[in-house]
C-alpha positions in Angstrom: 11.5 -0.1 -9.1 11.3 -2.6 -6.2 8.1 -4.2 -5.1 9.1 -4.4 -1.4 11.3 -2.4 1.0 13.0 -3.3 4.2 14.2 -1.0 7.0 15.7 -2.3 10.2 17.2 -1.2 13.5 18.9 -2.7 16.5 16.8 -1.9 19.6 18.4 -1.9 23.0 15.6 -3.8 24.7 14.6 -7.4 25.0 12.7 -8.7 21.9 9.6 -9.4 23.9 9.3 -5.8 25.1 9.9 -4.4 21.6 7.3 -6.8 20.1 4.7 -5.8 22.7 5.3 -2.1 21.9 5.2 -2.6 18.2 1.8 -4.5 18.5 0.3 -1.8 20.8 -1.9 0.4 18.7 -1.5 3.4 20.9 2.3 3.2 20.6 2.0 2.7 16.8 -0.1 5.8 16.6 2.9 7.8 17.9 5.4 6.7 15.2 3.4 5.7 12.1 3.5 8.9 10.1 0.7 7.8 7.8 -1.5 6.7 10.7 -0.9 9.1 13.5 -3.1 9.3 16.7 -4.9 6.0 16.4 -8.4 5.8 17.7 -10.3 2.5 18.1 -13.1 1.8 15.6 -14.0 -1.6 17.1 -13.6 -5.1 15.8 -9.8 -4.7 16.2 -9.6 -1.8 13.8 -7.9 1.5 14.3 -8.1 4.7 12.4 -5.3 7.2 12.2 -4.6 10.3 10.2 -1.7 10.8 7.7 0.7 13.6 8.5 1.2 14.1 4.8 -2.3 14.9 3.6 -4.7 14.5 6.5 -6.4 11.5 5.0 -7.7 8.8 7.3 -6.1 5.3 7.4 -7.6 2.1 8.8 -5.3 -0.5 10.2 -5.7 -3.9 11.8 -2.8 -5.1 13.9 -2.3 -8.9 13.8 0.3 -10.2 16.2 1.9 -13.6 15.6 3.7 -13.9 18.9 5.3 -17.3 18.3 7.0 -15.9 15.2 7.9 -12.5 16.6 5.9 -11.1 13.7 3.3 -8.3 13.4 1.2 -7.8 10.3 -0.4 -4.4 9.8 -3.4 -4.8 7.5 -4.1 -1.5 5.8 -7.1 -0.4 3.8 -10.8 0.1 4.4 -13.2 -1.4 6.9 -14.3 -3.9 4.3 -11.0 -4.8 2.8 -7.5 -4.7 4.2 -4.2 -6.2 3.1 -1.0 -6.9 5.1 1.0 -4.0 3.5 3.5 -3.7 6.3 5.1 -6.4 8.6 7.6 -6.1 11.4 9.7 -9.1 12.5 11.5 -8.9 15.8 14.3 -11.3 16.7 16.4 -11.6 19.8 19.9 -10.0 19.6 21.3 -13.2 21.3 20.6 -15.0 18.0 22.9 -12.6 16.2 25.8 -12.3 18.6 24.4 -9.4 20.6 23.1 -9.3 24.1 19.8 -10.8 25.2 18.7 -7.3 26.1 18.9 -6.3 22.5 16.9 -7.2 19.4 16.6 -6.5 15.7 13.3 -5.2 14.2 12.9 -5.4 10.5 10.0 -3.6 8.8 9.0 -4.9 5.4 6.6 -2.9 3.2 4.9 -4.1 0.1 4.3 -1.8 -2.9 0.7 -1.6 -4.0 0.0 -1.6 -7.8 -1.6 1.8 -7.6 1.6 3.5 -6.2 3.5 5.6 -8.7 7.2 6.0 -8.3 7.0 9.2 -6.3 4.5 7.7 -3.8 6.6 4.5 -3.4 9.7 6.6 -2.8 7.9 8.6 -0.1 6.7 5.3 1.5 10.3 3.9 1.6 11.8 7.1 3.0 8.9 7.4 5.5 9.4 3.9 6.8 13.1 4.4 7.2 12.3 7.4 9.4 9.6 5.4 11.3 12.1 2.7 12.2 14.3 5.4 13.8 11.2 6.8 15.6 10.0 3.4 17.0 13.6 2.5 18.0 13.9 5.7 20.1 10.4 5.4 21.6 10.7 1.8 22.5 14.1 2.4 24.2 12.8 5.4 26.0 9.8 3.4 27.3 12.1 0.5 28.4 14.4 2.9 30.2 11.4 4.6 31.9 10.0 1.2 33.0 13.3 0.2 34.5 13.5 3.3 36.7 
């Protein structure tokens, strides 16, 4: 079984807009199925609730603007690891329009995940990419009008 998973989508907005939405904790709390409805805990930490089992999740969002990269550090208040990353790159770099971008979500498998839990994570993240694509494009279209 793989140790990392990648899911990606073309988003019909400029990369800078997509990156800002993906780094916005309130927006993340609308598409991250394992961390829904983020609430601030202070010190840059956010707590959400898993739609799967209702368990709490603590996330720290670390934006690396110059790289077009966001690391989502997941774990406890005391110890978090960058389990999920999203890289956003301009569509112009890949033969698309400047008003398009590609977002690629990479997820790392934790040693404690059995095969079923890892499969659920991969399928969930493929769904989350579709969710954030739709939500970002909707926000962009609403902002233009």
